[in-house]
C-alpha positions as YAML, in Angstrom:
chain: A
units: angstrom
residues:
- id: 1
  name: MET
  ca: [3.34, -15.98, -9.89]
- id: 2
  name: ARG
  ca: [0.88, -18.67, -10.95]
- id: 3
  name: ALA
  ca: [-2.01, -16.44, -9.93]
- id: 4
  name: ILE
  ca: [-0.69, -13.50, -11.97]
- id: 5
  name: GLU
  ca: [0.04, -15.71, -15.00]
- id: 6
  name: ASN
  ca: [-3.49, -17.15, -14.96]
- id: 7
  name: CYS
  ca: [-5.29, -13.89, -14.20]
- id: 8
  name: ARG
  ca: [-8.11, -13.21, -16.67]
- id: 9
  name: THR
  ca: [-7.41, -16.32, -18.72]
- id: 10
  name: ALA
  ca: [-9.45, -19.47, -19.37]
- id: 11
  name: GLN
  ca: [-7.41, -21.16, -16.65]
- id: 12
  name: LEU
  ca: [-9.54, -19.45, -13.99]
- id: 13
  name: GLY
  ca: [-12.87, -19.76, -15.79]
- id: 14
  name: GLY
  ca: [-15.20, -16.91, -16.54]
- id: 15
  name: HIS
  ca: [-18.58, -15.79, -17.83]
- id: 16
  name: LYS
  ca: [-20.30, -15.55, -21.18]
- id: 17
  name: HIS
  ca: [-22.60, -12.59, -21.76]
- id: 18
  name: THR
  ca: [-24.96, -12.22, -24.72]
- id: 19
  name: CYS
  ca: [-26.57, -9.08, -26.11]
- id: 20
  name: ASP
  ca: [-30.36, -9.05, -25.81]
- id: 21
  name: ARG
  ca: [-30.63, -7.10, -29.07]
- id: 22
  name: CYS
  ca: [-28.09, -8.30, -31.63]
- id: 23
  name: GLY
  ca: [-27.09, -11.62, -30.07]
- id: 24
  name: ALA
  ca: [-23.38, -10.81, -29.94]
- id: 25
  name: ALA
  ca: [-21.52, -12.79, -27.29]
- id: 26
  name: ARG
  ca: [-18.67, -11.68, -25.06]
- id: 27
  name: ILE
  ca: [-16.55, -13.87, -22.81]
- id: 28
  name: THR
  ca: [-14.79, -12.39, -19.79]
- id: 29
  name: TYR
  ca: [-12.39, -14.41, -17.68]
- id: 30
  name: ASN
  ca: [-12.10, -14.25, -13.92]
- id: 31
  name: SER
  ca: [-9.46, -12.26, -12.06]
- id: 32
  name: CYS
  ca: [-7.00, -13.97, -9.74]
- id: 33
  name: ARG
  ca: [-7.70, -11.41, -6.95]
- id: 34
  name: ASN
  ca: [-4.15, -11.82, -5.68]
- id: 35
  name: ARG
  ca: [-3.12, -8.64, -3.86]
- id: 36
  name: HIS
  ca: [0.20, -8.55, -5.73]
- id: 37
  name: CYS
  ca: [-1.42, -8.66, -9.17]
- id: 38
  name: PRO
  ca: [-1.23, -5.29, -10.97]
- id: 39
  name: LYS
  ca: [-4.48, -6.03, -12.82]
- id: 40
  name: CYS
  ca: [-6.63, -6.71, -9.77]
- id: 41
  name: GLN
  ca: [-6.11, -3.74, -7.47]
- id: 42
  name: THR
  ca: [-7.76, -0.73, -9.12]
- id: 43
  name: LEU
  ca: [-11.34, -1.36, -8.01]
- id: 44
  name: ASP
  ca: [-10.26, -2.58, -4.56]
- id: 45
  name: ARG
  ca: [-8.27, 0.63, -4.12]
- id: 46
  name: GLN
  ca: [-11.23, 2.80, -5.06]
- id: 47
  name: ARG
  ca: [-13.53, 0.96, -2.67]
- id: 48
  name: TRP
  ca: [-10.98, 1.25, 0.16]
- id: 49
  name: VAL
  ca: [-10.52, 4.98, -0.42]
- id: 50
  name: GLN
  ca: [-14.28, 5.53, -0.46]
- id: 51
  name: ALA
  ca: [-14.58, 3.67, 2.84]
- id: 52
  name: ARG
  ca: [-11.93, 5.93, 4.40]
- id: 53
  name: LEU
  ca: [-13.90, 9.08, 3.57]
- id: 54
  name: SER
  ca: [-15.68, 8.91, 6.92]
- id: 55
  name: ASP
  ca: [-12.33, 9.01, 8.77]
- id: 56
  name: LEU
  ca: [-11.25, 12.42, 7.46]
- id: 57
  name: LEU
  ca: [-11.18, 15.42, 9.77]
- id: 58
  name: SER
  ca: [-11.34, 19.08, 8.73]
- id: 59
  name: VAL
  ca: [-7.63, 19.66, 9.38]
- id: 60
  name: ALA
  ca: [-4.47, 19.65, 7.29]
- id: 61
  name: TYR
  ca: [-2.70, 16.32, 6.81]
- id: 62
  name: PHE
  ca: [1.05, 15.69, 6.62]
- id: 63
  name: HIS
  ca: [2.83, 13.00, 4.61]
- id: 64
  name: ILE
  ca: [5.83, 11.52, 6.47]
- id: 65
  name: VAL
  ca: [8.06, 8.76, 5.08]
- id: 66
  name: PHE
  ca: [10.27, 6.52, 7.25]
- id: 67
  name: THR
  ca: [13.02, 4.67, 5.32]
- id: 68
  name: LEU
  ca: [15.10, 1.70, 6.46]
- id: 69
  name: PRO
  ca: [18.83, 1.71, 5.58]
- id: 70
  name: HIS
  ca: [19.69, -0.69, 2.74]
- id: 71
  name: GLN
  ca: [21.99, -2.55, 5.13]
- id: 72
  name: LEU
  ca: [18.80, -4.19, 6.43]
- id: 73
  name: ASN
  ca: [17.75, -5.49, 3.00]
- id: 74
  name: VAL
  ca: [19.25, -8.94, 3.57]
- id: 75
  name: LEU
  ca: [17.27, -9.35, 6.78]
- id: 76
  name: ALA
  ca: [14.17, -8.05, 5.02]
- id: 77
  name: GLN
  ca: [14.56, -10.82, 2.43]
- id: 78
  name: THR
  ca: [15.13, -13.62, 4.94]
- id: 79
  name: HIS
  ca: [12.83, -12.43, 7.75]
- id: 80
  name: PRO
  ca: [10.38, -9.99, 6.13]
- id: 81
  name: ARG
  ca: [7.59, -10.37, 8.67]
- id: 82
  name: VAL
  ca: [9.86, -9.41, 11.59]
- id: 83
  name: ILE
  ca: [11.62, -6.53, 9.80]
- id: 84
  name: TYR
  ca: [8.38, -5.03, 8.48]
- id: 85
  name: ASN
  ca: [6.57, -5.36, 11.82]
- id: 86
  name: LEU
  ca: [9.44, -3.57, 13.55]
- id: 87
  name: LEU
  ca: [9.17, -0.76, 11.00]
- id: 88
  name: PHE
  ca: [5.49, -0.25, 11.76]
- id: 89
  name: ALA
  ca: [6.14, -0.38, 15.50]
- id: 90
  name: ALA
  ca: [9.10, 2.02, 15.51]
- id: 91
  name: ALA
  ca: [7.56, 4.56, 13.12]
- id: 92
  name: SER
  ca: [4.16, 4.68, 14.86]
- id: 93
  name: ASP
  ca: [5.77, 4.89, 18.31]
- id: 94
  name: THR
  ca: [7.98, 7.75, 17.10]
- id: 95
  name: LEU
  ca: [5.03, 9.73, 15.74]
- id: 96
  name: LEU
  ca: [2.88, 9.15, 18.84]
- id: 97
  name: THR
  ca: [5.78, 10.06, 21.16]
- id: 98
  name: PHE
  ca: [6.35, 13.38, 19.41]
- id: 99
  name: ALA
  ca: [2.64, 14.16, 19.20]
- id: 100
  name: ARG
  ca: [2.03, 13.51, 22.90]
- id: 101
  name: ASP
  ca: [4.94, 15.72, 23.93]
- id: 102
  name: PRO
  ca: [3.51, 19.10, 25.11]
- id: 103
  name: LYS
  ca: [6.36, 20.85, 23.32]
- id: 104
  name: HIS
  ca: [4.82, 19.76, 20.02]
- id: 105
  name: LEU
  ca: [1.09, 18.92, 20.19]
- id: 106
  name: GLY
  ca: [0.33, 17.36, 23.55]
- id: 107
  name: GLY
  ca: [-2.23, 14.86, 22.33]
- id: 108
  name: THR
  ca: [-2.99, 11.83, 20.16]
- id: 109
  name: PRO
  ca: [-2.96, 12.21, 16.35]
- id: 110
  name: GLY
  ca: [-4.45, 9.98, 13.67]
- id: 111
  name: VAL
  ca: [-1.98, 7.97, 11.59]
- id: 112
  name: THR
  ca: [-2.48, 5.76, 8.54]
- id: 113
  name: ALA
  ca: [0.69, 3.85, 7.58]
- id: 114
  name: VAL
  ca: [1.27, 2.00, 4.30]
- id: 115
  name: LEU
  ca: [4.28, -0.25, 3.68]
- id: 116
  name: HIS
  ca: [6.28, 0.02, 0.45]
- id: 117
  name: THR
  ca: [9.30, -2.18, -0.20]
- id: 118
  name: TRP
  ca: [10.40, -0.94, -3.64]
- id: 119
  name: GLY
  ca: [12.06, 1.91, -5.46]
- id: 120
  name: ARG
  ca: [11.00, 3.16, -8.88]
- id: 121
  name: ASN
  ca: [13.40, 0.74, -10.61]
- id: 122
  name: LEU
  ca: [11.98, -2.22, -8.59]
- id: 123
  name: SER
  ca: [15.05, -2.41, -6.36]
- id: 124
  name: GLN
  ca: [14.57, -3.12, -2.67]
- id: 125
  name: HIS
  ca: [13.83, 0.11, -0.83]
- id: 126
  name: VAL
  ca: [11.84, -0.51, 2.36]
- id: 127
  name: HIS
  ca: [9.91, 2.50, 3.60]
- id: 128
  name: LEU
  ca: [6.67, 3.45, 5.30]
- id: 129
  name: HIS
  ca: [4.31, 6.16, 4.04]
- id: 130
  name: CYS
  ca: [2.39, 7.79, 6.89]
- id: 131
  name: ILE
  ca: [-0.52, 10.19, 6.52]
- id: 132
  name: VAL
  ca: [-0.76, 12.11, 9.82]
- id: 133
  name: THR
  ca: [-3.41, 14.53, 11.03]
- id: 134
  name: GLY
  ca: [-2.20, 18.10, 11.45]
- id: 135
  name: GLY
  ca: [-3.25, 18.12, 15.07]
- id: 136
  name: ALA
  ca: [-4.11, 15.87, 17.99]
- id: 137
  name: LEU
  ca: [-6.84, 15.11, 20.51]
- id: 138
  name: ALA
  ca: [-5.81, 16.37, 23.95]
- id: 139
  name: ALA
  ca: [-5.38, 13.77, 26.68]
- id: 140
  name: ASP
  ca: [-8.36, 15.14, 28.60]
- id: 141
  name: GLY
  ca: [-10.55, 14.90, 25.49]
- id: 142
  name: LEU
  ca: [-11.73, 18.51, 25.88]
- id: 143
  name: ARG
  ca: [-10.03, 20.09, 22.89]
- id: 144
  name: PHE
  ca: [-8.42, 19.34, 19.54]
- id: 145
  name: ILE
  ca: [-4.96, 20.87, 19.25]
- id: 146
  name: ARG
  ca: [-4.11, 21.98, 15.72]
- id: 147
  name: SER
  ca: [-0.53, 21.93, 14.47]
- id: 148
  name: ARG
  ca: [1.22, 24.90, 12.98]
- id: 149
  name: ARG
  ca: [0.17, 25.68, 9.44]
- id: 150
  name: LYS
  ca: [3.18, 24.22, 7.62]
- id: 151
  name: PHE
  ca: [5.07, 22.39, 10.35]
- id: 152
  name: LEU
  ca: [4.37, 19.25, 12.31]
- id: 153
  name: PHE
  ca: [7.55, 17.81, 13.87]
- id: 154
  name: PRO
  ca: [11.31, 18.49, 13.41]
- id: 155
  name: VAL
  ca: [12.46, 15.97, 10.82]
- id: 156
  name: ARG
  ca: [16.01, 15.63, 12.12]
- id: 157
  name: ALA
  ca: [14.75, 14.79, 15.61]
- id: 158
  name: LEU
  ca: [12.24, 12.32, 14.12]
- id: 159
  name: SER
  ca: [15.09, 10.57, 12.34]
- id: 160
  name: VAL
  ca: [17.21, 10.21, 15.50]
- id: 161
  name: VAL
  ca: [14.33, 8.91, 17.63]
- id: 162
  name: PHE
  ca: [13.14, 6.55, 14.88]
- id: 163
  name: ARG
  ca: [16.63, 5.07, 14.55]
- id: 164
  name: ALA
  ca: [16.90, 4.54, 18.31]
- id: 165
  name: LYS
  ca: [13.48, 2.90, 18.60]
- id: 166
  name: TYR
  ca: [14.01, 0.62, 15.60]
- id: 167
  name: LEU
  ca: [17.45, -0.54, 16.70]
- id: 168
  name: GLU
  ca: [16.20, -1.21, 20.21]
- id: 169
  name: LEU
  ca: [13.44, -3.41, 18.79]
- id: 170
  name: LEU
  ca: [15.86, -5.07, 16.36]
- id: 171
  name: GLU
  ca: [18.27, -5.92, 19.16]
- id: 172
  name: GLN
  ca: [15.43, -7.43, 21.18]
- id: 173
  name: ALA
  ca: [14.42, -9.53, 18.16]
- id: 174
  name: LEU
  ca: [18.01, -10.72, 17.71]
- id: 175
  name: HIS
  ca: [18.32, -11.77, 21.36]
- id: 176
  name: ALA
  ca: [14.91, -13.48, 21.22]
- id: 177
  name: GLY
  ca: [16.05, -15.59, 18.27]
- id: 178
  name: GLN
  ca: [13.42, -14.17, 15.91]
- id: 179
  name: LEU
  ca: [16.06, -13.58, 13.24]
- id: 180
  name: GLY
  ca: [17.89, -16.88, 13.57]
- id: 181
  name: THR
  ca: [21.67, -16.82, 13.27]
- id: 182
  name: VAL
  ca: [22.54, -13.58, 11.55]
- id: 183
  name: GLN
  ca: [25.59, -13.50, 9.31]
- id: 184
  name: LEU
  ca: [25.56, -10.31, 7.25]
- id: 185
  name: GLU
  ca: [29.20, -9.34, 6.92]
- id: 186
  name: THR
  ca: [31.72, -10.71, 4.43]
- id: 187
  name: ASP
  ca: [34.37, -10.50, 7.14]
- id: 188
  name: PRO
  ca: [34.53, -13.98, 8.75]
- id: 189
  name: ALA
  ca: [35.42, -12.32, 12.05]
- id: 190
  name: ALA
  ca: [32.08, -10.51, 12.12]
- id: 191
  name: SER
  ca: [29.91, -11.38, 15.07]
- id: 192
  name: PRO
  ca: [27.23, -13.99, 14.25]
- id: 193
  name: THR
  ca: [24.91, -12.32, 16.76]
- id: 194
  name: GLY
  ca: [24.45, -9.30, 14.54]
- id: 195
  name: SER
  ca: [26.19, -6.87, 16.88]
- id: 196
  name: SER
  ca: [28.45, -5.60, 14.06]
- id: 197
  name: LEU
  ca: [25.37, -4.75, 12.03]
- id: 198
  name: LEU
  ca: [23.82, -2.86, 14.95]
- id: 199
  name: THR
  ca: [27.02, -0.90, 15.49]
- id: 200
  name: ASP
  ca: [27.12, 0.09, 11.84]
- id: 201
  name: LEU
  ca: [23.45, 1.13, 11.83]
- id: 202
  name: ARG
  ca: [23.86, 3.27, 14.96]
- id: 203
  name: HIS
  ca: [26.45, 5.40, 13.18]
- id: 204
  name: ARG
  ca: [24.40, 5.96, 10.04]
- id: 205
  name: ASP
  ca: [21.93, 8.75, 9.36]
- id: 206
  name: TRP
  ca: [18.44, 7.35, 8.91]
- id: 207
  name: ILE
  ca: [16.17, 9.11, 6.44]
- id: 208
  name: VAL
  ca: [12.82, 10.54, 7.48]
- id: 209
  name: TYR
  ca: [11.08, 12.82, 5.00]
- id: 210
  name: CYS
  ca: [8.12, 15.09, 5.66]
- id: 211
  name: LYS
  ca: [6.20, 16.52, 2.72]
- id: 212
  name: PRO
  ca: [4.23, 19.76, 2.92]
- id: 213
  name: PRO
  ca: [0.76, 19.52, 4.46]
- id: 214
  name: LEU
  ca: [-2.03, 18.13, 2.32]
- id: 215
  name: ALA
  ca: [-4.99, 20.44, 1.86]
- id: 216
  name: GLY
  ca: [-8.55, 19.21, 1.90]
- id: 217
  name: PRO
  ca: [-10.19, 15.77, 1.86]
- id: 218
  name: LYS
  ca: [-9.81, 15.23, -1.89]
- id: 219
  name: GLN
  ca: [-6.04, 15.63, -1.85]
- id: 220
  name: VAL
  ca: [-5.74, 13.36, 1.19]
- id: 221
  name: LEU
  ca: [-7.77, 10.65, -0.52]
- id: 222
  name: ASP
  ca: [-5.75, 11.04, -3.72]
- id: 223
  name: TYR
  ca: [-2.57, 10.45, -1.72]
- id: 224
  name: LEU
  ca: [-4.02, 7.46, 0.08]
- id: 225
  name: GLY
  ca: [-5.13, 5.99, -3.24]
- id: 226
  name: ARG
  ca: [-1.62, 6.22, -4.65]
- id: 227
  name: TYR
  ca: [0.01, 4.24, -1.87]
- id: 228
  name: THR
  ca: [-2.47, 1.67, -0.65]
- id: 229
  name: HIS
  ca: [-3.18, -0.98, -3.30]
- id: 230
  name: ARG
  ca: [-0.07, -1.07, -5.47]
- id: 231
  name: VAL
  ca: [2.85, -3.48, -5.42]
- id: 232
  name: ALA
  ca: [6.15, -2.75, -7.19]
- id: 233
  name: ILE
  ca: [4.84, -1.75, -10.63]
- id: 234
  name: SER
  ca: [1.61, -1.00, -12.47]
- id: 235
  name: ASN
  ca: [0.79, -2.19, -15.99]
- id: 236
  name: ASP
  ca: [0.84, 1.32, -17.44]
- id: 237
  name: ARG
  ca: [4.60, 1.58, -16.76]
- id: 238
  name: LEU
  ca: [5.39, -1.46, -18.92]
- id: 239
  name: VAL
  ca: [6.71, -0.38, -22.33]
- id: 240
  name: GLY
  ca: [7.40, -3.68, -24.05]
- id: 241
  name: PHE
  ca: [8.82, -7.21, -24.07]
- id: 242
  name: HIS
  ca: [11.09, -8.40, -26.89]
- id: 243
  name: GLN
  ca: [13.67, -11.17, -27.15]
- id: 244
  name: GLY
  ca: [13.64, -11.86, -23.43]
- id: 245
  name: LEU
  ca: [14.01, -8.22, -22.41]
- id: 246
  name: VAL
  ca: [11.45, -6.22, -20.42]
- id: 247
  name: ARG
  ca: [11.32, -2.44, -20.81]
- id: 248
  name: PHE
  ca: [9.52, -0.19, -18.32]
- id: 249
  name: ARG
  ca: [9.34, 3.48, -17.38]
- id: 250
  name: TRP
  ca: [10.80, 4.78, -14.14]
- id: 251
  name: LYS
  ca: [11.54, 8.13, -12.56]
- id: 252
  name: ASP
  ca: [15.18, 8.70, -11.65]
- id: 253
  name: HIS
  ca: [15.15, 10.90, -8.52]
- id: 254
  name: ALA
  ca: [18.96, 11.01, -8.57]
- id: 255
  name: ASP
  ca: [18.73, 12.79, -11.93]
- id: 256
  name: ALA
  ca: [16.23, 15.55, -11.15]
- id: 257
  name: GLY
  ca: [13.29, 13.17, -11.40]
- id: 258
  name: LYS
  ca: [13.75, 12.54, -15.13]
- id: 259
  name: LEU
  ca: [11.49, 9.91, -16.68]
- id: 260
  name: LYS
  ca: [13.60, 7.10, -18.17]
- id: 261
  name: VAL
  ca: [13.15, 3.63, -19.65]
- id: 262
  name: MET
  ca: [14.95, 0.71, -18.02]
- id: 263
  name: THR
  ca: [15.66, -2.58, -19.80]
- id: 264
  name: LEU
  ca: [16.06, -5.77, -17.80]
- id: 265
  name: ALA
  ca: [16.32, -9.44, -18.67]
- id: 266
  name: ALA
  ca: [12.99, -11.13, -17.97]
- id: 267
  name: GLU
  ca: [14.55, -13.26, -15.20]
- id: 268
  name: GLU
  ca: [15.95, -10.18, -13.47]
- id: 269
  name: PHE
  ca: [12.65, -8.33, -13.84]
- id: 270
  name: ILE
  ca: [10.79, -11.24, -12.20]
- id: 271
  name: ARG
  ca: [13.43, -11.52, -9.47]
- id: 272
  name: ARG
  ca: [13.02, -7.85, -8.59]
- id: 273
  name: PHE
  ca: [9.25, -8.13, -8.59]
- id: 274
  name: LEU
  ca: [9.34, -11.14, -6.25]
- id: 275
  name: LEU
  ca: [11.39, -9.17, -3.72]
- id: 276
  name: HIS
  ca: [8.18, -7.32, -2.90]
- id: 277
  name: VAL
  ca: [5.82, -10.24, -2.34]
- id: 278
  name: LEU
  ca: [4.57, -9.90, 1.23]
- id: 279
  name: PRO
  ca: [4.35, -12.68, 3.81]
- id: 280
  name: ASP
  ca: [1.04, -14.52, 3.85]
- id: 281
  name: ARG
  ca: [-1.74, -12.47, 5.51]
- id: 282
  name: PHE
  ca: [0.62, -9.64, 6.34]
- id: 283
  name: MET
  ca: [-1.25, -6.34, 6.87]
- id: 284
  name: ARG
  ca: [0.53, -3.65, 4.86]
- id: 285
  name: ILE
  ca: [-1.99, -0.91, 5.77]
- id: 286
  name: ARG
  ca: [-2.31, -0.10, 9.48]
- id: 287
  name: HIS
  ca: [-3.87, 2.65, 11.59]
- id: 288
  name: PHE
  ca: [-2.66, 4.18, 14.84]
- id: 289
  name: GLY
  ca: [-3.65, 6.81, 17.39]
- id: 290
  name: LEU
  ca: [-7.12, 8.21, 16.71]
- id: 291
  name: LEU
  ca: [-7.53, 5.76, 13.85]
- id: 292
  name: ALA
  ca: [-6.68, 2.61, 15.79]
- id: 293
  name: ASN
  ca: [-9.54, 0.19, 15.26]
- id: 294
  name: ARG
  ca: [-10.38, -0.27, 18.93]
- id: 295
  name: ALA
  ca: [-11.77, 3.23, 19.52]
- id: 296
  name: ARG
  ca: [-11.78, 4.82, 16.06]
- id: 297
  name: SER
  ca: [-15.49, 5.66, 15.80]
- id: 298
  name: LYS
  ca: [-15.75, 7.11, 19.30]
- id: 299
  name: LYS
  ca: [-12.61, 9.24, 19.08]
- id: 300
  name: LEU
  ca: [-13.32, 10.53, 15.58]
- id: 301
  name: ALA
  ca: [-16.83, 11.52, 16.60]
- id: 302
  name: LEU
  ca: [-15.38, 13.47, 19.54]
- id: 303
  name: CYS
  ca: [-12.85, 15.18, 17.25]
- id: 304
  name: ARG
  ca: [-15.60, 16.24, 14.84]
- id: 305
  name: GLN
  ca: [-17.57, 17.69, 17.71]
- id: 306
  name: LEU
  ca: [-14.55, 19.68, 18.94]
- id: 307
  name: LEU
  ca: [-13.77, 20.85, 15.39]
- id: 308
  name: HIS
  ca: [-17.41, 21.77, 14.76]
- id: 309
  name: GLN
  ca: [-17.38, 19.38, 11.84]
- id: 310
  name: PRO
  ca: [-20.57, 17.66, 10.60]
- id: 311
  name: ALA
  ca: [-21.03, 14.04, 11.57]
- id: 312
  name: ALA
  ca: [-19.59, 11.45, 9.21]
- id: 313
  name: PRO
  ca: [-21.92, 10.21, 6.48]
- id: 314
  name: GLY
  ca: [-23.61, 6.91, 7.21]
- id: 315
  name: THR
  ca: [-22.12, 3.74, 5.80]
- id: 316
  name: SER
  ca: [-23.64, 3.05, 2.41]
- id: 317
  name: ALA
  ca: [-23.80, -0.22, 0.55]
- id: 318
  name: PRO
  ca: [-20.68, -0.92, -1.54]
- id: 319
  name: GLU
  ca: [-20.95, 0.12, -5.16]
- id: 320
  name: SER
  ca: [-21.40, -2.66, -7.68]
- id: 321
  name: THR
  ca: [-18.65, -3.22, -10.22]
- id: 322
  name: GLN
  ca: [-20.93, -1.82, -12.92]
- id: 323
  name: THR
  ca: [-21.65, 1.40, -10.99]
- id: 324
  name: LEU
  ca: [-18.03, 1.85, -9.94]
- id: 325
  name: MET
  ca: [-16.70, 1.40, -13.50]
- id: 326
  name: LEU
  ca: [-19.27, 3.86, -14.82]
- id: 327
  name: ARG
  ca: [-18.26, 6.47, -12.23]
- id: 328
  name: LEU
  ca: [-14.52, 6.03, -12.71]
- id: 329
  name: THR
  ca: [-14.28, 5.60, -16.47]
- id: 330
  name: GLY
  ca: [-17.65, 6.59, -17.90]
- id: 331
  name: LEU
  ca: [-17.82, 3.10, -19.41]
- id: 332
  name: ASP
  ca: [-21.05, 1.12, -19.08]
- id: 333
  name: ILE
  ca: [-19.86, -2.49, -19.02]
- id: 334
  name: THR
  ca: [-23.41, -3.79, -19.58]
- id: 335
  name: LEU
  ca: [-23.74, -2.00, -22.93]
- id: 336
  name: CYS
  ca: [-23.17, -4.22, -25.98]
- id: 337
  name: PRO
  ca: [-19.86, -3.19, -27.62]
- id: 338
  name: VAL
  ca: [-21.15, -4.32, -31.05]
- id: 339
  name: CYS
  ca: [-24.54, -2.70, -31.54]
- id: 340
  name: ARG
  ca: [-24.12, -0.09, -28.77]
- id: 341
  name: THR
  ca: [-27.84, -0.27, -27.95]
- id: 342
  name: GLY
  ca: [-28.48, -3.70, -26.46]
- id: 343
  name: ARG
  ca: [-27.65, -4.94, -22.99]
- id: 344
  name: LEU
  ca: [-25.42, -7.85, -22.10]
- id: 345
  name: TYR
  ca: [-26.86, -10.54, -19.85]
- id: 346
  name: LEU
  ca: [-25.27, -13.66, -18.39]
- id: 347
  name: THR
  ca: [-25.89, -16.77, -20.50]
- id: 348
  name: ALA
  ca: [-23.16, -19.17, -19.37]
- id: 349
  name: ILE
  ca: [-20.66, -19.77, -16.60]
- id: 350
  name: ILE
  ca: [-17.27, -21.08, -17.72]
- id: 351
  name: ALA
  ca: [-15.64, -23.34, -15.17]
- id: 352
  name: PRO
  ca: [-11.86, -23.21, -14.69]
- id: 353
  name: LEU
  ca: [-9.93, -24.95, -17.44]
- id: 354
  name: ASP
  ca: [-9.60, -28.70, -17.02]
- id: 355
  name: SER
  ca: [-5.86, -29.25, -17.19]
- id: 356
  name: SER
  ca: [-6.34, -32.89, -18.24]
- id: 357
  name: ASN
  ca: [-8.03, -32.09, -21.54]
- id: 358
  name: CYS
  ca: [-7.47, -28.31, -21.81]
- id: 359
  name: GLN
  ca: [-11.15, -27.81, -22.65]
- id: 360
  name: PRO
  ca: [-13.33, -25.22, -20.86]
- id: 361
  name: ASN
  ca: [-16.37, -26.54, -19.01]
- id: 362
  name: ILE
  ca: [-19.34, -24.27, -19.87]
- id: 363
  name: THR
  ca: [-22.59, -24.27, -17.92]
- id: 364
  name: ASP
  ca: [-25.54, -22.76, -19.79]
- id: 365
  name: THR
  ca: [-27.54, -20.37, -17.55]
- id: 366
  name: SER
  ca: [-30.11, -19.29, -20.14]
...
């Protein structure tokens, strides 16, 4: 929260740029670069998506979502690292198991999985978005097996297998003491070992959703960009703040997807946002199958050869912030906003604010 509060303020220091034509000065403050900050993720997301371009194959892609029952929300709050890791493990194992079954594909697919922990109203809703190749590399490496045009795996069967795999892993974690002493039921007679929770979860339907196949590299990258570098809410959904109340837009899927405005007390808004802060160094984007880091380059090159697809473009140097902003927005951030003809150049570095005297420390670079 401190990082987000101080983002792009004098507290973090910044830079002073001066126009070489009219002499106008502009001060820009540094970003916090915290991965939960809604102001710091846009450029990182674009760079990540651009880097993933070389991973795309000339096949359809499917979007599959694995959702945890809300009965696990308490454990997700107290032991998020364990609960989220089990979600990645169970979902990826389910997809790879189905793909390797000769009745379906009979090979290894490529999977990119992205963790989301929120619903549109910022409530806790833990789910995993998976982008899956519409086909798989055969075990002998001699052919690439394409999926059917609009069908990958039976969703109902995915749900049953996913539930079984997750609960097996959860039970192992309980017995290994990774979840401490679990007490989730209001009934004092409930078992402290968590067995009552497991029994309840075994009798519930678990939700797995498969969206229609994605067509073409651009649509795949657009989907990836939506789900990779975003936490809980983006700034453009905020409507206003007045008298301690925060108003923001949200889409109510229970009401035909209507766009509504929700009003929350500031404390409740912050509480909901903090539900989605990830454990330190937790990887919320992971790759499996063909895209697993260990053999990604080799296996993707083989798939391209089997699909008669051109080799992936060579790795280029990352775009500068100036070039990236110009490409995305058409805005040249080096152009003077006053005279519109001169160029801004760095004339001073502003050190982070000295909390003892609240005065910025400016180093002249001219």
